[in-house]
TIDREN-256904 format. One line per field, with one value per atom (N, C-alpha, C): x, y, z; atom name; residue number from 1. Coordinates in Angstrom, 3 decimals, always signed. Example, Ala and Ser with C-alpha at 12.3 -4.5 7.8 and 13.67 -1.06 7.14 Angstrom:
2
east: +13.190|+12.300|+13.200|+12.850|+13.670|+12.900
north: -5.690|-4.500|-3.300|-2.250|-1.060|+0.030
up: +7.800|+7.800|+7.800|+7.080|+7.140|+7.870
kedren: N|CA|C|N|CA|C
fitor: 1|1|1|2|2|2
***
This chain:
90
east: +15.766|+14.930|+15.713|+15.729|+16.455|+15.651|+16.271|+15.534|+15.195|+14.035|+13.653|+13.302|+13.504|+13.218|+11.727|+11.436|+10.040|+9.313|+10.006|+9.379|+8.876|+9.627|+9.202|+7.987|+7.956|+6.802|+5.572|+5.732|+4.620|+4.131|+5.051|+4.671|+3.867|+4.322|+3.602|+2.224|+2.156|+0.883|-0.083|+0.399|-0.458|-0.976|-0.112|-0.537|-1.658|-1.455|-2.480|-3.770|-3.651|-4.833|-5.649|-4.966|-5.641|-6.308|-5.756|-6.223|-7.006|-6.961|-7.496|-8.984|-9.750|-11.204|-11.576|-10.736|-11.042|-10.377|-9.761|-9.039|-9.908|-9.427|-10.088|-9.771|-10.484|-10.242|-8.813|-8.313|-6.939|-5.938|-6.156|-5.264|-5.350|-6.547|-6.703|-5.964|-5.980|-5.237|-3.731|-3.286|-1.879|-1.560|-2.480|-2.295|-2.171|-2.997|-2.915|-1.538|-1.019|+0.314|+1.374|+1.229|+2.180|+2.117|+0.903|+0.741|+1.318|+1.138|+1.710|+3.238|+3.802|+5.251|+5.699|+4.916|+5.263|+5.242|+4.257|+4.203|+5.450|+5.862|+7.057|+8.296|+8.365|+9.509|+9.507|+8.306|+8.225|+8.677|+8.305|+8.690|+10.205|+10.860|+12.314|+13.087|+12.415|+13.102|+13.495|+14.617|+15.079|+15.101|+14.036|+13.952|+15.083|+15.554|+16.654|+16.165|+14.942|+14.397|+12.961|+12.461|+11.064|+10.119|+10.519|+9.696|+9.601|+10.689|+10.679|+9.828|+9.879|+9.047|+7.571|+7.197|+5.817|+5.384|+6.263|+5.950|+5.723|+6.555|+6.415|+5.084|+4.751|+3.476|+2.287|+2.386|+1.315|+1.145|+2.252|+2.187|+1.643|+2.057|+1.560|+0.032|-0.467|-1.907|-2.643|-2.101|-2.733|-2.768|-1.671|-1.612|-2.636|-2.719|-3.656|-5.104|-5.431|-6.788|-7.092|-6.144|-6.352|-6.494|-5.703|-5.820|-7.211|-7.709|-9.058|-10.105|-9.988|-10.949|-10.927|-9.740|-9.625|-10.169|-9.852|-10.365|-11.893|-12.484|-13.941|-14.522|-13.887|-14.387|-14.308|-13.379|-13.226|-14.087|-14.779|-15.597|-14.801|-13.605|-12.754|-12.925|-13.118|-13.247|-11.860|-11.702|-10.424|-10.122|-8.851|-8.430|-8.973|-9.659|-10.202|-9.086|-9.377|-8.429|-8.570|-7.442|-7.446|-6.867|-7.015|-6.459|-4.944|-4.306|-2.862|-2.455|-3.362|-3.082|-3.176|-3.877|-4.102|-2.927|-2.571|-1.516|-2.140|-1.766|-2.404|-1.616|-0.485|+0.281|-0.491|-0.487|-1.227|-0.607
north: +2.261|+1.172|+0.396|-0.896|-1.749|-1.860|-1.560|-1.665|-3.124|-3.297|-4.634|-4.537|-5.623|-5.604|-5.444|-4.875|-4.725|-6.065|-7.109|-8.433|-8.849|-8.524|-8.868|-8.037|-6.785|-5.934|-6.498|-6.890|-7.466|-8.759|-9.601|-10.854|-10.580|-9.625|-9.279|-8.715|-7.832|-7.240|-8.306|-9.209|-10.284|-11.168|-11.464|-12.310|-11.636|-10.376|-9.657|-9.567|-9.313|-9.217|-10.501|-11.633|-12.928|-13.306|-12.855|-13.382|-12.411|-11.117|-10.158|-10.334|-10.751|-10.867|-11.941|-12.947|-14.041|-13.846|-12.713|-12.471|-11.763|-11.787|-11.071|-9.583|-8.778|-7.333|-7.013|-7.740|-7.507|-7.802|-8.890|-9.249|-8.216|-7.702|-6.677|-5.398|-5.060|-3.873|-4.090|-5.320|-5.647|-5.520|-5.986|-5.850|-4.379|-3.523|-2.087|-1.539|-1.949|-1.495|-2.009|-3.261|-3.828|-3.095|-2.784|-2.055|-0.645|-0.020|+1.303|+1.236|+0.168|-0.034|-0.226|-0.984|-1.183|+0.142|+0.992|+2.312|+3.125|+3.081|+3.825|+3.307|+2.007|+1.430|+1.853|+1.929|+2.399|+3.856|+4.664|+6.077|+6.238|+5.314|+5.391|+4.910|+4.240|+3.689|+4.788|+4.578|+5.477|+4.697|+4.834|+4.060|+4.426|+3.412|+3.598|+3.769|+3.311|+3.396|+3.897|+4.313|+4.753|+3.581|+2.391|+1.202|+0.922|+1.097|+0.890|+1.955|+3.177|+4.246|+3.901|+3.415|+3.024|+1.879|+0.917|-0.242|+0.206|+1.112|+1.639|+2.380|+3.196|+3.928|+2.968|+1.905|+0.909|+0.225|-0.178|-0.835|+0.113|+1.363|+2.356|+2.471|+2.539|+2.632|+1.410|+0.227|-1.011|-1.057|-0.643|-0.652|+0.325|+1.513|+2.519|+2.053|+1.423|+0.907|-0.201|-1.106|-2.195|-1.655|-0.665|-0.058|+0.543|+1.228|+1.798|+0.702|-0.409|-1.504|-2.087|-2.278|-2.839|-1.849|-0.576|+0.437|+0.469|+0.411|+0.410|-0.822|-1.978|-3.203|-3.126|-2.334|-2.159|-1.018|-0.323|+0.805|+2.081|+2.104|+3.289|+4.041|+5.345|+6.139|+6.324|+5.976|+6.232|+7.730|+8.039|+9.431|+10.037|+11.179|+11.794|+12.246|+12.185|+12.653|+14.158|+14.846|+16.304|+16.660|+17.905|+18.329|+18.218|+18.256|+18.074|+16.663|+15.687|+14.293|+13.996|+14.833|+14.592|+15.070|+14.278|+14.659|+15.558|+16.836|+17.782|+17.999|+17.269|+17.405|+16.744|+17.372|+16.790|+15.517
up: +7.786|+7.326|+6.264|+6.431|+5.492|+4.200|+3.061|+1.788|+1.476|+0.869|+0.415|-1.072|-1.793|-3.231|-3.521|-4.677|-5.109|-5.124|-5.490|-5.542|-4.162|-3.111|-1.754|-1.333|-1.747|-1.458|-2.158|-3.409|-4.164|-3.523|-3.073|-2.411|-1.152|-0.329|+0.900|+0.581|-0.414|-0.824|-1.320|-2.145|-2.668|-1.533|-0.575|+0.554|+1.346|+1.701|+2.465|+1.657|+0.356|-0.513|-0.493|-0.395|-0.436|+0.881|+2.021|+3.301|+4.174|+3.920|+4.884|+5.164|+4.188|+4.379|+5.398|+5.545|+6.475|+7.838|+8.059|+9.304|+10.343|+11.574|+12.656|+12.545|+13.313|+13.309|+13.745|+14.732|+15.199|+14.084|+13.376|+12.268|+11.144|+10.900|+9.860|+10.242|+11.518|+11.974|+11.799|+12.027|+11.789|+10.305|+9.467|+8.020|+7.623|+8.230|+7.937|+8.288|+9.440|+9.851|+8.876|+8.451|+7.491|+6.155|+5.713|+4.449|+4.561|+5.699|+5.924|+5.855|+6.401|+6.330|+4.884|+4.124|+2.708|+1.949|+2.252|+1.615|+1.950|+3.203|+3.617|+2.882|+2.701|+1.983|+0.512|-0.080|-1.466|-1.569|-0.582|-0.582|-0.504|+0.197|+0.369|-0.845|-1.764|-2.938|-3.911|-4.550|-5.598|-6.909|-7.701|-8.949|-9.901|-10.602|-11.554|-12.989|-13.244|-14.601|-14.538|-15.698|-15.735|-15.496|-15.916|-15.674|-14.183|-13.478|-12.034|-11.344|-11.845|-11.303|-11.479|-12.651|-12.916|-12.011|-11.801|-10.957|-9.514|-9.028|-7.676|-7.552|-8.536|-8.515|-8.517|-9.312|-9.375|-8.018|-7.412|-6.109|-5.048|-5.091|-4.140|-4.259|-5.476|-5.697|-5.187|-5.449|-4.969|-3.443|-2.815|-1.356|-0.786|-1.347|-0.836|-0.975|-2.084|-2.287|-1.287|-1.085|-0.138|+1.285|+1.633|+2.960|+3.152|+2.128|+2.201|+2.407|+1.676|+1.805|+3.215|+3.759|+5.105|+6.136|+5.971|+6.903|+6.885|+5.706|+5.589|+6.284|+6.098|+6.737|+8.253|+8.768|+10.209|+10.747|+9.849|+10.268|+10.457|+9.880|+9.942|+8.632|+8.736|+7.516|+6.887|+5.614|+4.946|+4.917|+4.853|+4.771|+3.493|+3.584|+2.369|+1.425|+0.156|-0.853|-0.960|-0.900|-1.053|-2.408|-2.779|-4.062|-4.074|-2.913|-2.847|-3.214|-2.991|-3.305|-4.794|-5.517|-6.936|-7.755|-8.741|-9.676|-10.723|-10.732|-11.643|-12.928|-13.067|-14.304|-15.438|-16.622|-17.757|-18.268
kedren: N|CA|C|N|CA|C|N|CA|C|N|CA|C|N|CA|C|N|CA|C|N|CA|C|N|CA|C|N|CA|C|N|CA|C|N|CA|C|N|CA|C|N|CA|C|N|CA|C|N|CA|C|N|CA|C|N|CA|C|N|CA|C|N|CA|C|N|CA|C|N|CA|C|N|CA|C|N|CA|C|N|CA|C|N|CA|C|N|CA|C|N|CA|C|N|CA|C|N|CA|C|N|CA|C|N|CA|C|N|CA|C|N|CA|C|N|CA|C|N|CA|C|N|CA|C|N|CA|C|N|CA|C|N|CA|C|N|CA|C|N|CA|C|N|CA|C|N|CA|C|N|CA|C|N|CA|C|N|CA|C|N|CA|C|N|CA|C|N|CA|C|N|CA|C|N|CA|C|N|CA|C|N|CA|C|N|CA|C|N|CA|C|N|CA|C|N|CA|C|N|CA|C|N|CA|C|N|CA|C|N|CA|C|N|CA|C|N|CA|C|N|CA|C|N|CA|C|N|CA|C|N|CA|C|N|CA|C|N|CA|C|N|CA|C|N|CA|C|N|CA|C|N|CA|C|N|CA|C|N|CA|C|N|CA|C|N|CA|C|N|CA|C|N|CA|C|N|CA|C|N|CA|C|N|CA|C|N|CA|C|N|CA|C|N|CA|C|N|CA|C|N|CA|C|N|CA|C|N|CA|C|N|CA|C
fitor: 1|1|1|2|2|2|3|3|3|4|4|4|5|5|5|6|6|6|7|7|7|8|8|8|9|9|9|10|10|10|11|11|11|12|12|12|13|13|13|14|14|14|15|15|15|16|16|16|17|17|17|18|18|18|19|19|19|20|20|20|21|21|21|22|22|22|23|23|23|24|24|24|25|25|25|26|26|26|27|27|27|28|28|28|29|29|29|30|30|30|31|31|31|32|32|32|33|33|33|34|34|34|35|35|35|36|36|36|37|37|37|38|38|38|39|39|39|40|40|40|41|41|41|42|42|42|43|43|43|44|44|44|45|45|45|46|46|46|47|47|47|48|48|48|49|49|49|50|50|50|51|51|51|52|52|52|53|53|53|54|54|54|55|55|55|56|56|56|57|57|57|58|58|58|59|59|59|60|60|60|61|61|61|62|62|62|63|63|63|64|64|64|65|65|65|66|66|66|67|67|67|68|68|68|69|69|69|70|70|70|71|71|71|72|72|72|73|73|73|74|74|74|75|75|75|76|76|76|77|77|77|78|78|78|79|79|79|80|80|80|81|81|81|82|82|82|83|83|83|84|84|84|85|85|85|86|86|86|87|87|87|88|88|88|89|89|89|90|90|90
***
């Protein structure tokens, strides 16, 4: 997978955030696939600074929330959160 800059991920996320509510179900499913791709790209990134790590975590959270909203609008149940998903470090 070709790496893309965080700024490009943010631009794509912002675009989907702005338009998904007015889209058709097919377009929303495409948005879900695009968001899933963005998550995969974030996972592949190797942050160089703690600020970059925080930014990646923030974007990951925004993408996951948006995916849940789109899934709910499509009548798809979002994946339940398990205890493995929770960060238990103090």
